N, CA, C and O atoms as a GROMACS GRO file, in nm:
protein
  324
    1MET      N    1 -14.356  -5.069   3.338
    1MET     CA    2 -14.290  -5.162   3.248
    1MET      C    3 -14.177  -5.086   3.178
    1MET      O    4 -14.193  -4.968   3.144
    2ASN      N    5 -14.066  -5.152   3.156
    2ASN     CA    6 -13.956  -5.082   3.088
    2ASN      C    7 -13.977  -5.087   2.937
    2ASN      O    8 -14.072  -5.148   2.889
    3ALA      N    9 -13.890  -5.023   2.863
    3ALA     CA   10 -13.905  -5.011   2.718
    3ALA      C   11 -13.905  -5.146   2.647
    3ALA      O   12 -13.964  -5.156   2.539
    4ASN      N   13 -13.843  -5.247   2.701
    4ASN     CA   14 -13.834  -5.377   2.636
    4ASN      C   15 -13.947  -5.472   2.675
    4ASN      O   16 -13.956  -5.582   2.620
    5GLY      N   17 -14.032  -5.433   2.769
    5GLY     CA   18 -14.146  -5.516   2.803
    5GLY      C   19 -14.139  -5.589   2.935
    5GLY      O   20 -14.243  -5.619   2.993
    6LEU      N   21 -14.021  -5.619   2.986
    6LEU     CA   22 -14.009  -5.688   3.114
    6LEU      C   23 -13.984  -5.588   3.226
    6LEU      O   24 -13.922  -5.484   3.205
    7THR      N   25 -14.035  -5.620   3.342
    7THR     CA   26 -14.006  -5.538   3.459
    7THR      C   27 -13.924  -5.620   3.558
    7THR      O   28 -13.923  -5.742   3.555
    8LEU      N   29 -13.856  -5.550   3.645
    8LEU     CA   30 -13.779  -5.617   3.750
    8LEU      C   31 -13.871  -5.704   3.835
    8LEU      O   32 -13.835  -5.815   3.872
    9ALA      N   33 -13.989  -5.653   3.867
    9ALA     CA   34 -14.083  -5.731   3.950
    9ALA      C   35 -14.120  -5.864   3.883
    9ALA      O   36 -14.129  -5.966   3.952
   10GLN      N   37 -14.140  -5.864   3.752
   10GLN     CA   38 -14.173  -5.987   3.681
   10GLN      C   39 -14.058  -6.087   3.690
   10GLN      O   40 -14.079  -6.206   3.715
   11VAL      N   41 -13.937  -6.039   3.669
   11VAL     CA   42 -13.820  -6.127   3.673
   11VAL      C   43 -13.800  -6.179   3.814
   11VAL      O   44 -13.768  -6.297   3.833
   12GLN      N   45 -13.819  -6.095   3.913
   12GLN     CA   46 -13.804  -6.140   4.052
   12GLN      C   47 -13.908  -6.244   4.089
   12GLN      O   48 -13.878  -6.337   4.163
   13ARG      N   49 -14.031  -6.228   4.040
   13ARG     CA   50 -14.134  -6.329   4.067
   13ARG      C   51 -14.095  -6.466   4.011
   13ARG      O   52 -14.120  -6.569   4.072
   14SER      N   53 -14.033  -6.465   3.895
   14SER     CA   54 -13.996  -6.591   3.829
   14SER      C   55 -13.869  -6.653   3.886
   14SER      O   56 -13.860  -6.776   3.897
   15TYR      N   57 -13.772  -6.571   3.923
   15TYR     CA   58 -13.639  -6.623   3.959
   15TYR      C   59 -13.592  -6.583   4.098
   15TYR      O   60 -13.484  -6.624   4.141
   16GLY      N   61 -13.670  -6.504   4.168
   16GLY     CA   62 -13.627  -6.446   4.295
   16GLY      C   63 -13.604  -6.544   4.408
   16GLY      O   64 -13.535  -6.511   4.504
   17ASN      N   65 -13.659  -6.664   4.400
   17ASN     CA   66 -13.632  -6.762   4.506
   17ASN      C   67 -13.489  -6.814   4.498
   17ASN      O   68 -13.431  -6.851   4.600
   18THR      N   69 -13.434  -6.818   4.378
   18THR     CA   70 -13.300  -6.872   4.357
   18THR      C   71 -13.196  -6.763   4.341
   18THR      O   72 -13.081  -6.780   4.382
   19TRP      N   73 -13.236  -6.651   4.281
   19TRP     CA   74 -13.142  -6.546   4.245
   19TRP      C   75 -13.178  -6.413   4.310
   19TRP      O   76 -13.296  -6.380   4.322
   20GLU      N   77 -13.078  -6.339   4.352
   20GLU     CA   78 -13.094  -6.198   4.392
   20GLU      C   79 -13.064  -6.117   4.267
   20GLU      O   80 -12.957  -6.133   4.208
   21ILE      N   81 -13.156  -6.031   4.226
   21ILE     CA   82 -13.141  -5.956   4.102
   21ILE      C   83 -13.137  -5.808   4.136
   21ILE      O   84 -13.226  -5.755   4.203
   22VAL      N   85 -13.031  -5.741   4.089
   22VAL     CA   86 -13.013  -5.600   4.123
   22VAL      C   87 -12.973  -5.518   4.000
   22VAL      O   88 -12.906  -5.567   3.909
   23ASP      N   89 -13.016  -5.392   4.001
   23ASP     CA   90 -12.975  -5.294   3.902
   23ASP      C   91 -12.831  -5.257   3.935
   23ASP      O   92 -12.800  -5.224   4.049
   24PHE      N   93 -12.743  -5.263   3.836
   24PHE     CA   94 -12.601  -5.238   3.861
   24PHE      C   95 -12.547  -5.144   3.754
   24PHE      O   96 -12.512  -5.187   3.644
   25TYR      N   97 -12.541  -5.016   3.787
   25TYR     CA   98 -12.485  -4.914   3.698
   25TYR      C   99 -12.546  -4.919   3.558
   25TYR      O  100 -12.473  -4.916   3.458
   26GLY      N  101 -12.677  -4.926   3.551
   26GLY     CA  102 -12.745  -4.925   3.422
   26GLY      C  103 -12.764  -5.061   3.359
   26GLY      O  104 -12.832  -5.073   3.257
   27GLY      N  105 -12.706  -5.164   3.416
   27GLY     CA  106 -12.725  -5.301   3.369
   27GLY      C  107 -12.788  -5.382   3.482
   27GLY      O  108 -12.845  -5.325   3.575
   28TRP      N  109 -12.776  -5.512   3.473
   28TRP     CA  110 -12.837  -5.601   3.573
   28TRP      C  111 -12.739  -5.708   3.615
   28TRP      O  112 -12.662  -5.759   3.533
   29VAL      N  113 -12.742  -5.742   3.742
   29VAL     CA  114 -12.661  -5.850   3.797
   29VAL      C  115 -12.754  -5.942   3.873
   29VAL      O  116 -12.843  -5.898   3.946
   30ALA      N  117 -12.732  -6.071   3.856
   30ALA     CA  118 -12.804  -6.172   3.934
   30ALA      C  119 -12.699  -6.259   4.001
   30ALA      O  120 -12.604  -6.305   3.937
   31TYR      N  121 -12.716  -6.282   4.130
   31TYR     CA  122 -12.627  -6.374   4.201
   31TYR      C  123 -12.711  -6.471   4.281
   31TYR      O  124 -12.818  -6.438   4.333
   32ARG      N  125 -12.659  -6.592   4.290
   32ARG     CA  126 -12.733  -6.699   4.356
   32ARG      C  127 -12.746  -6.673   4.506
   32ARG      O  128 -12.653  -6.627   4.571
   33ARG      N  129 -12.862  -6.703   4.556
   33ARG     CA  130 -12.884  -6.693   4.701
   33ARG      C  131 -12.806  -6.802   4.774
   33ARG      O  132 -12.761  -6.783   4.887
   34HIS      N  133 -12.790  -6.918   4.708
   34HIS     CA  134 -12.715  -7.031   4.764
   34HIS      C  135 -12.620  -7.080   4.656
   34HIS      O  136 -12.661  -7.159   4.570
   35PRO      N  137 -12.495  -7.036   4.657
   35PRO     CA  138 -12.400  -7.068   4.549
   35PRO      C  139 -12.376  -7.218   4.533
   35PRO      O  140 -12.380  -7.295   4.629
   36TRP      N  141 -12.352  -7.256   4.408
   36TRP     CA  142 -12.309  -7.392   4.376
   36TRP      C  143 -12.158  -7.401   4.392
   36TRP      O  144 -12.089  -7.299   4.393
   37SER      N  145 -12.108  -7.522   4.405
   37SER     CA  146 -11.963  -7.542   4.417
   37SER      C  147 -11.896  -7.510   4.284
   37SER      O  148 -11.961  -7.506   4.180
   38THR      N  149 -11.766  -7.488   4.290
   38THR     CA  150 -11.691  -7.460   4.167
   38THR      C  151 -11.690  -7.581   4.074
   38THR      O  152 -11.671  -7.565   3.953
   39ALA      N  153 -11.709  -7.702   4.126
   39ALA     CA  154 -11.714  -7.822   4.042
   39ALA      C  155 -11.832  -7.818   3.946
   39ALA      O  156 -11.825  -7.880   3.840
   40ALA      N  157 -11.937  -7.747   3.979
   40ALA     CA  158 -12.054  -7.739   3.892
   40ALA      C  159 -12.027  -7.653   3.768
   40ALA      O  160 -12.103  -7.658   3.672
   41ALA      N  161 -11.921  -7.574   3.771
   41ALA     CA  162 -11.889  -7.488   3.656
   41ALA      C  163 -11.865  -7.570   3.530
   41ALA      O  164 -11.890  -7.522   3.419
   42GLY      N  165 -11.818  -7.692   3.544
   42GLY     CA  166 -11.797  -7.779   3.429
   42GLY      C  167 -11.926  -7.812   3.355
   42GLY      O  168 -11.922  -7.855   3.240
   43PHE      N  169 -12.039  -7.793   3.420
   43PHE     CA  170 -12.169  -7.816   3.358
   43PHE      C  171 -12.233  -7.686   3.310
   43PHE      O  172 -12.346  -7.686   3.262
   44GLY      N  173 -12.158  -7.576   3.324
   44GLY     CA  174 -12.209  -7.446   3.281
   44GLY      C  175 -12.283  -7.370   3.389
   44GLY      O  176 -12.345  -7.267   3.361
   45VAL      N  177 -12.278  -7.419   3.512
   45VAL     CA  178 -12.346  -7.353   3.622
   45VAL      C  179 -12.262  -7.236   3.673
   45VAL      O  180 -12.144  -7.253   3.703
   46SER      N  181 -12.323  -7.118   3.681
   46SER     CA  182 -12.255  -6.998   3.731
   46SER      C  183 -12.326  -6.949   3.856
   46SER      O  184 -12.444  -6.977   3.878
   47ASN      N  185 -12.253  -6.876   3.936
   47ASN     CA  186 -12.311  -6.818   4.057
   47ASN      C  187 -12.344  -6.670   4.040
   47ASN      O  188 -12.421  -6.615   4.120
   48VAL      N  189 -12.288  -6.605   3.939
   48VAL     CA  190 -12.312  -6.463   3.913
   48VAL      C  191 -12.332  -6.443   3.764
   48VAL      O  192 -12.259  -6.500   3.682
   49LEU      N  193 -12.431  -6.364   3.728
   49LEU     CA  194 -12.459  -6.331   3.588
   49LEU      C  195 -12.469  -6.180   3.574
   49LEU      O  196 -12.505  -6.110   3.669
   50GLY      N  197 -12.438  -6.130   3.457
   50GLY     CA  198 -12.452  -5.988   3.429
   50GLY      C  199 -12.510  -5.968   3.290
   50GLY      O  200 -12.482  -6.046   3.199
   51ALA      N  201 -12.590  -5.864   3.274
   51ALA     CA  202 -12.653  -5.836   3.144
   51ALA      C  203 -12.683  -5.687   3.132
   51ALA      O  204 -12.697  -5.616   3.232
   52ASP      N  205 -12.692  -5.642   3.007
   52ASP     CA  206 -12.727  -5.503   2.981
   52ASP      C  207 -12.875  -5.476   2.998
   52ASP      O  208 -12.915  -5.365   3.032
   53ASP      N  209 -12.959  -5.578   2.973
   53ASP     CA  210 -13.103  -5.558   2.986
   53ASP      C  211 -13.167  -5.683   3.047
   53ASP      O  212 -13.106  -5.790   3.054
   54LEU      N  213 -13.291  -5.668   3.091
   54LEU     CA  214 -13.360  -5.778   3.159
   54LEU      C  215 -13.386  -5.896   3.066
   54LEU      O  216 -13.384  -6.011   3.111
   55GLU      N  217 -13.409  -5.871   2.938
   55GLU     CA  218 -13.434  -5.980   2.844
   55GLU      C  219 -13.311  -6.072   2.835
   55GLU      O  220 -13.324  -6.194   2.836
   56ASP      N  221 -13.194  -6.011   2.826
   56ASP     CA  222 -13.072  -6.091   2.821
   56ASP      C  223 -13.049  -6.164   2.953
   56ASP      O  224 -13.005  -6.278   2.954
   57LEU      N  225 -13.079  -6.098   3.063
   57LEU     CA  226 -13.064  -6.164   3.192
   57LEU      C  227 -13.156  -6.284   3.203
   57LEU      O  228 -13.115  -6.389   3.252
   58VAL      N  229 -13.280  -6.271   3.159
   58VAL     CA  230 -13.374  -6.383   3.162
   58VAL      C  231 -13.323  -6.497   3.075
   58VAL      O  232 -13.333  -6.614   3.113
   59ARG      N  233 -13.269  -6.466   2.959
   59ARG     CA  234 -13.212  -6.570   2.872
   59ARG      C  235 -13.103  -6.646   2.947
   59ARG      O  236 -13.098  -6.769   2.943
   60GLN      N  237 -13.015  -6.574   3.015
   60GLN     CA  238 -12.908  -6.637   3.090
   60GLN      C  239 -12.962  -6.719   3.207
   60GLN      O  240 -12.910  -6.826   3.238
   61LEU      N  241 -13.065  -6.669   3.273
   61LEU     CA  242 -13.125  -6.743   3.384
   61LEU      C  243 -13.186  -6.874   3.334
   61LEU      O  244 -13.179  -6.976   3.403
   62GLU      N  245 -13.247  -6.871   3.217
   62GLU     CA  246 -13.301  -6.994   3.157
   62GLU      C  247 -13.188  -7.092   3.123
   62GLU      O  248 -13.201  -7.212   3.144
   63GLU      N  249 -13.077  -7.040   3.072
   63GLU     CA  250 -12.961  -7.125   3.043
   63GLU      C  251 -12.908  -7.188   3.172
   63GLU      O  252 -12.865  -7.303   3.172
   64GLN      N  253 -12.912  -7.113   3.280
   64GLN     CA  254 -12.867  -7.166   3.408
   64GLN      C  255 -12.957  -7.278   3.456
   64GLN      O  256 -12.910  -7.377   3.512
   65SER      N  257 -13.085  -7.263   3.433
   65SER     CA  258 -13.179  -7.369   3.469
   65SER      C  259 -13.146  -7.497   3.394
   65SER      O  260 -13.149  -7.606   3.452
   66ALA      N  261 -13.115  -7.486   3.266
   66ALA     CA  262 -13.077  -7.603   3.185
   66ALA      C  263 -12.945  -7.662   3.235
   66ALA      O  264 -12.931  -7.784   3.242
   67ALA      N  265 -12.850  -7.577   3.270
   67ALA     CA  266 -12.721  -7.626   3.321
   67ALA      C  267 -12.739  -7.698   3.455
   67ALA      O  268 -12.675  -7.800   3.479
   68GLU      N  269 -12.826  -7.646   3.539
   68GLU     CA  270 -12.854  -7.713   3.667
   68GLU      C  271 -12.914  -7.850   3.643
   68GLU      O  272 -12.880  -7.947   3.712
   69SER      N  273 -13.003  -7.860   3.546
   69SER     CA  274 -13.065  -7.989   3.514
   69SER      C  275 -12.960  -8.089   3.464
   69SER      O  276 -12.963  -8.206   3.501
   70ARG      N  277 -12.867  -8.041   3.378
   70ARG     CA  278 -12.759  -8.130   3.332
   70ARG      C  279 -12.678  -8.179   3.450
   70ARG      O  280 -12.646  -8.297   3.459
   71ARG      N  281 -12.644  -8.089   3.540
   71ARG     CA  282 -12.564  -8.125   3.657
   71ARG      C  283 -12.639  -8.225   3.744
   71ARG      O  284 -12.582  -8.324   3.788
   72LYS      N  285 -12.767  -8.199   3.768
   72LYS     CA  286 -12.846  -8.288   3.855
   72LYS      C  287 -12.866  -8.424   3.792
   72LYS      O  288 -12.868  -8.525   3.863
   73SER      N  289 -12.879  -8.431   3.658
   73SER     CA  290 -12.899  -8.560   3.595
   73SER      C  291 -12.770  -8.641   3.593
   73SER      O  292 -12.774  -8.764   3.595
   74ARG      N  293 -12.657  -8.574   3.591
   74ARG     CA  294 -12.528  -8.644   3.591
   74ARG      C  295 -12.493  -8.693   3.730
   74ARG      O  296 -12.438  -8.802   3.746
   75TYR      N  297 -12.526  -8.614   3.830
   75TYR     CA  298 -12.497  -8.649   3.970
   75TYR      C  299 -12.624  -8.629   4.051
   75TYR      O  300 -12.634  -8.531   4.126
   76PRO      N  301 -12.720  -8.720   4.039
   76PRO     CA  302 -12.844  -8.703   4.116
   76PRO      C  303 -12.818  -8.714   4.266
   76PRO      O  304 -12.721  -8.777   4.308
   77PRO      N  305 -12.903  -8.652   4.347
   77PRO     CA  306 -12.884  -8.663   4.491
   77PRO      C  307 -12.902  -8.808   4.536
   77PRO      O  308 -12.975  -8.884   4.472
   78PRO      N  309 -12.836  -8.845   4.644
   78PRO     CA  310 -12.850  -8.983   4.691
   78PRO      C  311 -12.992  -9.011   4.738
   78PRO      O  312 -13.063  -8.922   4.784
   79GLU      N  313 -13.031  -9.137   4.726
   79GLU     CA  314 -13.162  -9.179   4.774
   79GLU      C  315 -13.164  -9.173   4.926
   79GLU      O  316 -13.065  -9.208   4.990
   80PRO      N  317 -13.276  -9.130   4.984
   80PRO     CA  318 -13.284  -9.129   5.131
   80PRO      C  319 -13.278  -9.270   5.186
   80PRO      O  320 -13.329  -9.364   5.125
   81THR      N  321 -13.215  -9.285   5.300
   81THR     CA  322 -13.205  -9.419   5.360
   81THR      C  323 -13.297  -9.435   5.476
   81THR      O  324 -13.301  -9.541   5.538
   0.00000   0.00000   0.00000
């Protein structure tokens, strides 16, 4: 476990299906495995995140989850025919 309490393995278990999370020169970078279109940026959806520590990265990942929900509620997928 790192000094702040979170480990990379814990974060990967929670977000690893959607995000690739890597140590980047002493900080952390997360990038989407399947990027959203640039049009989603208007809802706060990002494809790449950076943070100094895992706690901040998790906060940003949670914010991304909320942004995705806003985007999905505004433009829900079409009903199957």
